[in-house]
C-alpha positions, 0 to 999 in steps of 0.5 A: 542457543539453537532455540534462541537462534531459531526464535530470532530467525522466525521473528525476523522472517515474520517481521519481513513478511509483515513489512512486505504486506504493509508495503504492498497494501500502501502501494495498492492504496496509493494507486487507488487514490491516484485513480480516484483523484484522476476521475474526480479531476475529469468530472470537475473539468467536464462540469466546468466546461458544461457550466 
C-alpha cells in the first residue's frame, strides 16, 4: 500500500508540474502574439497614413 501511495503521489506531483509548465508556455505565447499583433497594427496604421 505504501508503494502505491508513493506512486500516486509522484504521478499527481508530475502532473501538476506539467500543467504549470503548460500554463506558463501558453501565457508566454499569448503575450508574444499580443505584442506581434500590436506591432502589425502599428505598421498597418503607418502604411495607411503614408499612403
